[in-house]
C-alpha positions in Angstrom: -23.4 4.4 -1.2 -24.5 1.0 -0.5 -26.6 0.8 -3.7 -23.6 2.3 -5.8 -21.3 -0.3 -4.2 -23.8 -3.1 -5.1 -24.1 -1.8 -8.8 -20.3 -1.5 -9.2 -19.6 -4.8 -7.9 -22.4 -6.3 -10.3 -20.8 -4.7 -13.2 -17.4 -6.1 -12.3 -19.0 -9.5 -11.9 -20.7 -9.3 -15.3 -17.3 -8.2 -16.8 -15.6 -11.2 -15.3 -18.4 -13.8 -16.4 -18.3 -12.3 -20.0 -14.6 -12.3 -20.1 -14.5 -16.0 -19.0 -16.9 -16.9 -21.8 -14.9 -15.3 -24.3 -11.7 -16.8 -22.9 -13.2 -20.3 -23.3 -14.0 -19.6 -26.8 -10.4 -18.6 -27.8 -7.7 -20.9 -29.0 -5.5 -21.6 -25.8 -2.3 -22.0 -28.0 -2.7 -18.4 -29.2 -3.2 -17.1 -25.8 0.1 -18.9 -24.7 2.0 -17.5 -27.5 1.1 -13.9 -27.0 1.0 -14.1 -23.1 4.2 -11.8 -22.7 2.7 -8.7 -24.3 4.5 -6.0 -22.5 7.0 -5.6 -25.2 4.3 -4.8 -27.8 2.5 -2.1 -25.6 3.2 1.5 -26.2 3.3 4.2 -23.4 0.2 5.6 -24.8 -1.9 2.5 -23.4 -1.1 4.1 -20.0 -3.3 7.1 -20.8 -6.5 5.7 -18.9 -4.2 5.2 -15.8 -3.1 8.9 -16.3 -6.7 9.8 -16.7 -8.0 8.3 -13.4 -4.9 9.8 -11.6 -5.9 13.3 -12.9 -9.4 12.6 -12.0 -8.4 12.0 -8.3 -6.3 15.1 -8.4 -8.6 17.5 -10.2 -12.1 16.6 -9.6 -12.2 17.2 -5.9 -10.6 20.5 -6.5 -12.9 21.8 -9.3 -15.9 19.9 -9.0 -16.1 18.5 -5.4 -19.9 17.8 -5.3 -19.9 15.9 -8.7 -16.8 13.9 -7.5 -18.2 13.0 -4.1 -21.4 11.6 -5.7 -20.1 10.0 -9.0 -16.5 9.1 -8.3 -17.5 5.3 -8.7 -18.6 5.9 -12.1 -15.7 8.0 -13.1 -13.4 5.1 -12.0 -15.5 2.6 -13.9 -15.5 4.8 -17.1 -11.7 4.8 -17.1 -11.5 1.1 -16.5 -13.8 0.4 -19.4 -12.1 2.9 -21.6 -8.9 0.7 -21.2 -10.6 -2.6 -21.0 -12.7 -2.6 -24.2 -9.9 -1.8 -26.7 -7.5 -4.0 -24.8 -9.8 -7.0 -25.1 -10.5 -6.1 -28.7 -6.7 -6.0 -29.4 -5.5 -9.0 -27.6 -8.5 -11.2 -27.1 -8.1 -14.0 -24.6 -4.7 -12.8 -23.7 -6.1 -9.5 -22.5 -8.9 -11.3 -20.7 -6.5 -13.6 -18.9 -4.5 -10.5 -17.8 -7.6 -8.7 -16.5 -8.8 -11.7 -14.6 -5.3 -12.4 -13.2 -5.0 -8.8 -11.8 -8.3 -9.0 -10.1 -8.0 -12.5 -8.6 -4.3 -12.4 -7.8 -4.1 -8.6 -6.7 -7.2 -6.7 -6.3 -9.4 -9.1 -4.5 -6.7 -10.1 -2.0 -5.7 -6.5 -1.6 -9.3 -5.4 -0.8 -10.0 -8.4 1.5 -7.0 -7.5 3.5 -7.8 -3.9 3.8 -11.6 -4.7 4.6 -10.5 -7.2 7.4 -8.0 -4.8 9.1 -10.4 -1.9 8.6 -13.2 -3.7 10.2 -11.3 -5.3 13.1 -9.4 -2.1 14.0 -12.9 -0.3 14.0 -13.9 -2.4 16.8 -11.1 -1.3 19.1 -12.0 2.0 21.0 -9.6 4.1 23.0 -11.5 6.1 25.5 -10.1 8.7 27.9 -8.6 12.2 28.2 -5.5 12.5 26.2 -3.9 16.1 25.8 -3.5 16.9 22.2 -0.1 18.4 22.8 3.2 17.9 20.8 4.5 15.3 23.2 1.3 13.1 23.1 1.0 13.5 19.4 4.7 12.7 18.8 4.4 9.6 21.0 1.3 8.3 19.1 3.2 8.6 15.9 6.2 6.9 17.4 4.1 4.1 18.6 2.3 3.7 15.4 5.6 3.6 13.5 6.8 1.0 15.8 3.9 -1.4 15.5 3.3 -1.1 11.8 6.0 -3.6 10.9 4.1 -6.2 12.9 0.4 -5.6 12.2 1.0 -3.9 8.9 0.9 -0.3 7.8 -3.0 -0.7 7.2 -3.6 -2.3 10.6 -1.6 0.3 12.5 -3.2 3.2 10.6 -6.7 2.0 11.2 -6.0 1.3 14.8 -4.5 4.6 15.7 -6.0 7.3 13.3 -9.3 7.7 15.2 -7.5 8.0 18.7 -5.2 10.7 17.2 -8.2 12.6 15.6 -10.1 12.4 18.9 -7.2 13.5 21.0 -6.9 16.7 18.9 -10.6 17.3 18.3 -10.3 20.8 19.9 -7.1 21.7 18.0 -7.6 24.1 15.1 -4.7 23.2 13.0 -4.9 19.3 12.2 -3.8 18.8 8.6 -0.2 18.3 9.5 -1.1 15.6 12.1 -2.8 13.5 9.3 0.0 14.2 6.7 2.8 13.1 9.1 0.7 10.1 10.3 0.6 9.1 6.6 4.2 9.6 6.4 5.3 7.7 9.3 2.6 5.0 10.4 1.1 4.2 6.9 4.4 3.9 5.1 7.8 4.2 6.9 6.9 2.2 9.8 6.2 -1.0 7.8 9.8 -1.6 6.7 11.0 -4.0 9.3 9.1 -7.3 8.5 7.3 -8.8 5.5 4.2 -8.2 7.5 4.5 -4.5 7.3 4.1 -3.8 3.7 3.1 -5.8 0.5 6.5 -5.4 -1.3 8.4 -6.9 1.5 5.9 -9.8 1.8 6.5 -10.3 -1.9 10.2 -10.5 -1.4 9.6 -13.0 1.5 7.6 -15.3 -0.8 10.5 -15.1 -3.3 13.2 -16.2 -0.9 14.2 -13.3 1.0 14.6 -14.4 4.8 11.8 -13.1 7.2 14.3 -11.3 9.4 16.5 -9.9 6.7 14.3 -6.7 6.7 15.8 -5.8 10.0 18.7 -4.6 7.8 16.7 -1.6 7.0 16.4 -0.5 10.6 19.3 2.2 10.2 17.5 3.8 7.2 14.0 3.5 8.9 15.5 5.0 12.2 17.2 7.8 10.3 14.2 8.9 8.3 11.8 8.5 11.3 14.1 10.6 13.4 14.1 13.4 10.9 10.4 13.3 10.5 9.5 13.1 14.2 11.8 15.9 15.1 10.3 18.0 12.3 6.7 17.1 13.2 7.4 18.0 16.9 8.7 21.5 16.0 5.8 22.1 13.6 3.3 20.8 16.0 4.8 22.9 18.9 4.6 26.0 16.6 0.8 25.5 15.9 0.0 24.5 19.5 1.7 27.5 21.1 0.0 29.8 18.5 -3.4 28.3 19.3 -2.9 28.4 23.0 -2.2 32.2 22.7 -5.5 32.8 20.9 -7.7 30.6 23.2 -10.1 32.1 25.7 -10.2 30.8 29.2 -12.5 27.7 29.5 -13.9 25.7 32.2 -11.6 22.8 33.1 -13.0 19.4 31.8 -13.5 16.4 33.8 -10.5 14.0 33.5 -11.7 10.6 32.0 -9.2 7.7 32.7 -7.5 6.1 29.7 -9.5 2.8 28.8 -9.3 0.6 25.8 -12.4 -1.5 24.9 -12.9 -4.0 22.2 -9.7 -5.9 23.0 -11.3 -9.1 21.8 -10.5 -7.8 18.4 -6.9 -8.4 19.0 -7.3 -12.1 18.7 -9.1 -11.5 15.1 -6.1 -9.2 14.2 -3.9 -12.2 15.3 -6.0 -14.3 12.9 -5.3 -12.0 10.0 -1.6 -12.0 10.7 -1.5 -15.8 10.9 -3.5 -16.0 7.6 -1.0 -13.8 5.8 1.9 -15.7 7.1 0.3 -18.9 6.2 0.2 -17.9 2.5 3.8 -17.0 2.5 5.0 -20.2 4.1 2.7 -22.9 2.8 3.0 -23.6 -0.9 -0.1 -25.6 -2.1 -1.5 -26.4 -5.5 -3.3 -24.0 -7.8 -7.1 -24.0 -8.5 -8.3 -22.9 -11.7 -10.9 -20.0 -11.1 -12.3 -18.7 -14.5 -9.1 -19.7 -16.2 -6.8 -18.1 -13.7 -4.6 -20.4 -11.4 -5.1 -19.2 -7.8 -2.8 -20.8 -5.2 -4.7 -22.8 -2.6 -2.8 -20.9 0.2 -4.0 -17.5 -1.2 -7.8 -18.7 -1.2 -7.3 -20.1 2.4 -5.7 -16.8 3.4 -8.6 -14.8 2.1 -11.2 -17.1 3.7 -9.4 -16.6 7.0 -9.4 -12.9 6.6 -13.1 -12.8 5.7 -13.9 -15.0 8.7 -11.8 -12.8 11.1 -13.6 -9.6 9.8 -17.0 -11.3 10.0 -16.3 -12.5 13.6 -15.2 -9.0 14.6 -18.6 -7.5 13.2 -20.5 -10.2 15.1 -18.8 -10.1 18.5 -18.1 -6.3 18.8 -21.0 -4.4 20.4 -22.5 -1.7 17.9 -22.0 1.0 20.6 -18.3 0.6 20.4 -18.2 1.2 16.7 -20.8 3.9 17.0 -18.6 5.6 19.6 -15.6 5.0 17.3 -17.4 6.9 14.6 -17.1 3.8 12.4 -18.5 3.9 8.9 -18.0 2.2 5.6 -17.3 5.3 3.7 -13.5 5.2 3.6 -13.2 1.5 2.7 -15.9 1.8 0.0 -14.1 4.9 -1.6 -10.8 2.8 -1.6 -12.7 -0.1 -3.1 -14.2 1.9 -6.0 -11.0 3.8 -6.9 -8.6 1.1 -6.7 -10.7 -1.2 -8.7 -10.3 1.2 -11.6 -6.7 1.9 -10.8 -5.9 -2.0 -10.8 -7.5 -2.2 -14.3 -5.8 0.8 -15.9 -2.4 0.0 -14.3 -2.1 -3.3 -16.3 -0.3 -1.8 -19.4 2.2 0.0 -17.1 3.0 -3.0 -15.2 3.3 -5.3 -18.2 5.6 -2.8 -19.9 7.7 -2.8 -16.7 7.8 -6.5 -16.6 9.1 -6.6 -20.2 12.2 -4.9 -18.8 14.6 -3.9 -21.8 12.2 -5.2 -24.3 9.4 -2.7 -23.2 8.8 0.9 -23.9 10.5 1.8 -20.5 13.7 0.0 -21.4 15.6 3.4 -21.1 14.3 3.7 -17.6 15.4 0.2 -16.7 18.8 0.6 -18.1 19.3 3.6 -15.8 19.6 1.3 -12.8 23.2 0.5 -12.1 23.9 1.6 -8.6 21.9 1.3 -5.2 20.9 4.9 -5.5 19.6 4.4 -8.9 17.4 1.5 -7.8 16.2 3.7 -4.7 15.0 6.5 -6.7 13.7 4.5 -9.6 11.8 2.0 -7.5 10.6 4.9 -5.2 9.3 7.2 -8.0 7.5 4.4 -9.6 6.0 3.2 -6.3 4.7 6.8 -5.6 2.1 6.4 -8.5 2.1 2.5 -9.2 1.3 -0.5 -7.2 4.6 -0.9 -5.0 4.5 -4.6 -5.0 5.0 -5.4 -8.7 7.5 -2.4 -9.1 9.5 -4.1 -6.2 9.3 -7.5 -7.9 10.4 -5.9 -11.3 13.5 -4.3 -9.9 14.1 -7.4 -7.8 14.4 -9.4 -10.9 16.3 -6.6 -12.7 18.9 -6.7 -10.0 19.3 -10.5 -10.2 19.7 -10.4 -13.9 22.1 -7.7 -13.9 24.4 -9.7 -11.6 23.9 -12.9 -13.4 22.2 -14.5 -10.4 19.1 -16.8 -10.3 16.5 -16.9 -7.5 17.5 -20.4 -6.1 21.1 -19.2 -5.6 20.0 -16.0 -4.1 17.6 -17.8 -1.8 20.3 -20.2 -0.6 23.1 -17.5 -0.3 20.9 -15.1 1.6 20.0 -17.9 4.1 23.7 -18.7 4.6 24.8 -15.1 4.8 24.2 -14.6 8.4 26.6 -17.6 9.1 29.4 -16.0 6.8 29.3 -19.1 4.7 28.4 -17.4 1.4 32.0 -17.9 0.2 31.2 -21.6 -0.6 29.7 -20.3 -3.8 33.0 -18.8 -4.9 34.5 -15.3 -4.7 32.7 -14.0 -7.7 29.2 -15.2 -6.8 29.8 -14.1 -3.2 30.7 -10.6 -4.4 27.4 -10.6 -6.6 25.4 -11.6 -3.7 27.0 -8.9 -1.5 26.1 -6.4 -4.2 22.6 -7.8 -4.5 21.8 -7.4 -0.9 23.0 -3.7 -1.0 20.8 -3.1 -4.1 17.7 -5.0 -2.4 18.1 -2.6 0.6 17.7 0.4 -1.9 14.9 -1.3 -3.6 13.0 -2.1 -0.4 13.5 1.2 0.9 12.3 3.0 -2.2 9.2 0.8 -2.5 8.1 1.3 1.1 9.2 4.9 2.0 8.3 6.5 -1.3 4.8 5.1 -1.1 4.2 8.2 1.1 4.8 10.6 -1.7 1.3 10.6 -3.0 -2.2 9.5 -1.7 -2.2 6.4 -4.0 1.5 5.3 -3.1 0.1 2.9 -0.6 -3.6 1.9 0.2 -3.7 3.2 3.8 -2.8 6.7 2.6 -6.3 7.0 0.9 -8.1 5.4 3.9 -6.6 7.8 6.3 -7.4 10.8 4.1 -11.0 9.6 3.9 -11.4 9.0 7.6 -9.9 12.4 8.4 -12.3 14.1 6.0 -15.3 12.2 7.5 -14.2 13.8 10.9 -14.3 17.3 9.4 -10.5 17.7 8.9 -9.6 19.5 5.7 -7.0 17.6 3.8 -4.8 18.8 0.9 -5.8 17.8 -2.6 -3.9 15.2 -4.5 -1.6 17.7 -6.1 -1.4 20.0 -3.0 -0.3 16.9 -1.0 2.5 16.5 -3.2 3.6 20.2 -3.7 3.0 21.4 -0.1 4.0 18.4 1.8 6.0 15.4 0.2 8.1 17.5 -2.2 9.5 19.9 0.4 9.6 17.5 3.4 10.1 13.9 2.1 12.3 14.5 -0.9 15.1 16.4 1.0 15.0 13.7 3.5 15.4 11.1 0.9 18.3 13.0 -0.8 20.0 12.9 2.7 19.3 9.3 3.0 21.0 8.8 -0.4 24.0 10.5 0.7 24.4 8.6 3.9 23.3 5.2 2.9 23.3 4.7 -0.9 
């Protein structure tokens, strides 16, 4: 695995170096004139993205041994299949887009995941916890509660291993992991910009930090439905298992103990680094032709330093007892490197709005319910951060608002002084905030619909499978779990809130 990872990173690095060399050889005026290419891209350019999704869905089902060994090369193949003709057709513009995606999206994304994965892997919960419905429901409730403050990734990595160990002797475990993904890896991150990347993106674009508390009724409604449903389902499996169990010798009770708490300060450092990049607006530095804001570089350096310090200062025995391995983060790194490459044309088409191939879809967004379902559906399969931003800007444009007006009005809204803009603008601001709630809920909540809807989903799945828990395939997860459970809950949410 380590050798594959090194080879894959080397191939990406060679691609970036070659791309930079070509970019410098192009006429910069041509690149500027053709920078907005979304309107010229057809839907067929998203076929490599569809291909990598189908590979994730079908290979583990029909060729599991091949997939387990060669999935990095499969992801690379789809990435190259898109990149080569894209660069041939658009020259330096395509190169700029590829470099931009990796420097502004993929590398910060994987660095954040690596830091949270590494730090949380150094926190070990020891002790005897009964794997019963009450304890499991409490674990899910705690994870849902803290996800908004340490991120869905941080909460997922912190609690997934204790949940698995607590239920080590249970026979039916799949539902535990699936509901964990629903609640902790997605829905729980809706109350602050620290919780999920789309909300952080909104914070950067002027949405007040504590505005996301407006999502509390929707989050509480959905969480309550899922927790009650989980408790009933887990109780059913638990009672059925108890009836089939043979009498066993009572085990020695081990007091509850949490070790590796020094990692909490590194976790705090990660949160501080993320907040810093949203509050401080520094100059941009040119990296291979891409302008990377200085605050983003500072954030990534802080995150890498926090992860490195965690590795250095956490005894290896703790990680060994925690069953910590690099497999899950490596799998996410490989697959999302391919996904971020092949997703480029889809995101560019979305950015083109009514001038792109998805113009019909964009025009459907008129009411909050429309924004909720459109943002949610696309966030289930695409990167939910740019999807959020696309509909964020669509809503502003449809209401004839600009970002500075929105930023000022939302800051004044809690003081009931938004009327100073005049009755028409005040009414538009009110409409925008209702739509923004729908966009935020769709982007955060519906990331639970698929394994790739949010990065922690895939990591939790990988950790569970490493622990011997049989997880549903990509398609089975949708057909057996998210469709019958989440979609009816989202319909109810639409009726009551949107």
